[in-house]
N, C-alpha and C positions, 0 to 999 in steps of 0.2 A: 504493499500500499504505499510506503514512503516513496518508492519510485515515481508514484503518479503525483505526488504533491507538488513537484515543480512545474509540470506541465500544466496541472489544473490551476495552479496560481497565475501561471502566464495566460492561460484561457480566459481566467476571470478578469485579468487586468485588461485584455484586448476588448472582452465583451463590455466592460465598464466605460473604456475609451470610446467603443462604437456608440453607446448610448449617450454619451456626452456630445459627440459628434453630431449625432441626428437631433438632438434636442436644440443644439445652436442652429442647425441648418433649417429646421422646421420653423423656428422662431424667425429667423431671416426671411424665409420665403413667405410667411404669413405677413410679415411687415411690408414686403415689397407688394404683395397683393393688395393690401390695404392703402398704401400710399403712392403707388405708380398712378399718375393721372390717366384717365380715359379719354379718348378722343370723343369729344361733344357730339351727340347724335342730331342735334338740330341743324337744319339747312338754312344758313342765314345769307340772305342777299347782301351783297357789298358791291360798292361802286367801282373799286379798282379790280380789273381783270386782266392782270398780265398774262401774256402768252406763256403756256406750260408745255415744254416739250417732255413727252413721255417715251423714254429709251428702254427698249425691250430687246435685249440680246437673246438669242435662242439658237439651240443646237440639238437637232433631233427631239423636238418637242411636240410631234404630231397629236400626241394624246392630250397635251394640255392646253395648246393654243386656242382652240375653239372655245373653251371654257373663259379663258382670259379676254378674247375678242367679245364674247358675249357680254362680259361684265363691264367692258369698256363702252359699249354702246348704252349701258344703263347710266352713265355719267351725265349730269346736266350742266356741267362747267362748260360755257360756250367758246372759250378761247384755247383750244389745245391743239398740238400736232403730234402724230404718233409716228416714231422713228423705229421701225422693226429692223433688227440687225441680224442676218442670217449668217452665223458662224460655221459655215461649210457643212450644213446639215446634209445627211444621206437619206432621209426619209421623205415624207410627204409635207413636212413642215413649210418649205418654201413655196410649195403650191397653195397650202392652206393660208399662209400670209398674202400671196399675191391676190387670192379670191376676196380675202377681207379689204385689201387696199383698193380694189377695184370699186367696191361699193362705198369707200369712204375718202373723200377728196383730201381730207386733213392727214392721211396716212402716206408715208412713204417706206420703201424697202432699201436697204443697204445691203449688199451681198459683200461679206469679207473675203478677201482672198487669203493667200498664206500669210499667216502672222509673223511679224519679226521675231527672230530667235529669242530676244531678251524680254518677251512679252508672254504672260499667260493668255490663254484662249478668251476668257472673259474680259479681262482688262482691255485687251485689244478692241473687242467688240464694242464696249462700252466707250472706249475712246472714238472709235469710227462713228458711233451713234451721236456722240457730242459734235463731232466735227460736221456732221450733217443736220444739226439741229440749229434753231434760232431763237429758243424760248428764253425770256428773262428768268424763267424758273425751270429747273431740270427735274425730272422724276425718273430715278433709275428704279426698275423693277424686273422681276423675273418672269419667265414664261409659264411658270407653274403656280401662279397666284391667280385669285379671283378677288375683285373689288366689290364691296357692297354698294348699291345704289347711292349716288352722290357723295361717295367716299372722297374723291378729289377736291370737290368743293369745300367739304368740311375741313379737311387737312389744309387746304390753302388758307381758307379763312382764319383758321386757328393760328398758322404761322404769321400771317399778316397782322392780326389783331394783337398777338402777343410779342411781335417783333422778334420772331424766331427766324434765323437764317438757315438753320439746318434741322429738318424734321424727319424723324423716323418713327415707324409705327411697328409694334411688335404683333406679329400674326399669330393666328392660331394654326397650329402644324396639323395637316391631315395626314394620318397613318393609313395607308391603304394596303398594307402587308402585314403579315404576322410578325416579320422581324422588326419593322419599324414600330410596331406597337409594343414590342418588347423592350427596345433600348430607348426610346424616346422619352419615357416617364423618367429614367435614370438621367439622360442627357439634359433634358430641361431643367431639371432640378438643380444639377450641378452648374449649368450655365448661369442660371439666375442667382444663385447663391453665391458663386465665386466671382461672377461678373455682374454685379447688381446694376439694374437700369437706374436705381436711385442714384447711383454714383455719377452716371452719365449726365443726369438732370442737374447735378451739383456743379454750378460753374467755377467753384473754387478747386474742384477735384480735377485733376488732369487727365483721369481716365475716361475713355469714351470709345464707343463703336456704334456702328448703324446696321440696321438690317437690310439685306440687299433686296428683300422683297418689296421694300418701300423706303427710298432714300430721295427726299425732297430737299433741293438745296438752290439757293439763288445762284445764277449763273456766274455772277461776279466773284462769288465765294468759292464757287468750284474751280474757277481759273486762279484764284488766289493761292489754293492749296496745292496746285500744281496739276489739276485734273487726274485722271487715271494714270497718266505717264508716270507719276511720282511714286505710283505703287505697281508699276507694270510688271514686276517679277512676283508679285504676291498672290497666293492662293486664297487669302482670307482678305481680300481688298476693303470689305466693308469694316473690319476692325481697323484696318490702317487709315482709311480715310476719315473715319469717325475721330481717331486720335489726332490727325493732322489738323482737323477743322478746330478742335478744341485748343490745340497748341497754338493756332493762329489768333485765338481769342474770339472765335465765332460763337455766336449764341446757338447752342444746339440742344434739343430735347427730343426724348423718346416718350410715346404714349402708348397705352395699352389699346390695341385695336382687335382683341380677340374676337369680338363679335362683328367686325366689319372686314376683315382681311384674313384670308386663308392661304397657305401655301402647302404645297404637297411635298412630303419627304420622299427620300429614296425607297424604291420598292423591294428589289431583290435583296439577297443577303449580302451578296458581292458588293452592290451599290451602297447599302447601308454601312458596310465596314470600311469601304473607300471614303465615304462621307466623314466618318469618325476619324479616320486617319488622318484626313486632311485637317480637320479642326483641331485635333489633339497636336498636331505638329506645331501649331502656334506657340504652345506652352512648353514644349520639350525639345524644340530644334537645338537649342543651344546646349541644353543639358539633358540628354535622353534618359538619365537616370530619374529625373522628375516623372516620367511616364511609368516606370517600373514601380516607383513609390506609390503613385496614384492608383495603378492596377491593384496593388497589394491592399491599399486603403479602401478601394471599392469592394474588394472581396470581404474584407473584414466587416464593413458595414451592411453589406447586403446579402451575404451568404453565410458568414460564420454564425450568427445567431441561429439559424435554422439547424445548421450543423449541430450546435450545441444542444439544441432541444432533442433532435433525434439521438444523439449520442447519450444524453442523460437518461432518455426513457429506455434506450437498449441496454444500458448498464443496469437500470433499475430491475428491468425483466430477466436479465440473464443472471441476477444476484451478485454482481461483481462489485459495484459501488453506486452510490448516489449522492451526488453533491446539490444539496438545496441551493447553495449560492450559485453553481453553474446554471442550474435550471432556471432560477429566478432571474438572473442577469440576461440568459438567453431570451427568455420570454419578454422582458422588458424591452431589450434591444431589437427583438424580432417585430414586436408591435410598433416601435417608433419607425422601424425601416418601412413597414407596410403603411403607416401614416404618412410618411414622407411620399411614398409613391402614390397613395390615393388623392393627394393634392393635385398631382399633374394628370393622373389617369381620369379621375373623375371630374377635375375642374378644367384645366387649361386645355387637355387633349379630348375631354369627353369620349373615353374609350368604355368598353364594357369592364365591370368591377373584376372580371376573372384576371384581368391583366395586373391587378394590385397583387393577387397571389403569385402571379409569374415573375414579380420583381427579382427574385434571386437569379432567375435565367437572364434576365435583362442586365442585371449587374455582372454577370458573368460574360456576357458579349461586350459590354462596356470596357471591362477590365482587359479582355482580350484585345480589343482595338487599341488600347493604350499600349500593351506590350508590342504590338505588330507595329505601331507608330514609332516607338522607341527604338525597335530594331532596325527600321528602315532609315531613321534619322541617324542612329549611331554608325551604321555602315554604309551610309550615303546611297541606300537603295532608291529606286524609283517609286513614285506615287502616281497612281493612276486616278484621274478625275476627268469626268465628261469625255472618255473615250480617248484621252491624251495621256502620254507618261510625262512626268517631271521629275527631274533629278533634285533630291532634297539638297544637294550641294549648291545648286545654282539659283534656286528660287528663294523667295522670302515669305514669311508668314506675318 
């Protein structure tokens, strides 16, 4: 029995640490939910109606473009131009875009040729979109989003009335595959707790990022930060652009638009893992050991509590040993882990409650993606994104 005392003490310590971490993260997440401003629902008429250029880069998005186009036709803002940038699509996306442009005189299509070597695909497409736009305001968005009716009017009115120069909206993520539903609750919780939107809205805090699904910025301010050219090597250009805007002293704000804006997450397991690798590389590119530590931490808070519960019960029924402390700590930390997952599953993501119980598997996938990203960054392997390969030694995050 003495040989088990040290492992049990270590297990108890890990479970206690897991419980404390979850208490802090849940508290932070609830605070964000309560204090992050929501985009006003009211549609207010306003005299000033500057031209807004909506820049939509797309690459093989035939399944998503029709929904985006349908939502754009429901916008009541009278002064817009739509710049669709075809980033060398090989599916039916270009034809879908052409059909839309034929029916809408305020729409133009830009076909991107081979990108320069020191640019990523999306940054070059956005730069080309800007060069073919003329709006006083620029709205960069993605092909897999849907706008609620009159969203552009509401967002622009808010920016003008509050003297905001950079406005970004937090979308509700639509998880349309089993794998996305597993990993998204973990990812969203971690993202919001570690990179709080409240910090973005604190003008005294240098930290900032924007969501690529809705990035509204004054043209002059976009030029001031250096356009997409200044982040041309980045795979997470929305983080970089938000940081640069705030660094320049621009007034930036993030609003909750979960009920007005949706964005589709990657579907296949491979796409989900590639997306996580790309995002994780931002934090671990300089020091890959961070990813290993984060993977271990994820396993401890999302999986270990349930391993402790099962082990305690097995020990009890086998008559080997039973530790009330291990069982109690496992139960507490397990409940906290499920509570954290439920905030996202039942709240921001609106998924079936079954995915609350599936959070240990989601934690495993999340941790695995951290390890893969750490390996690729440590040994300078290539990352796949949107059908292209990028060398981690040559790109920026």
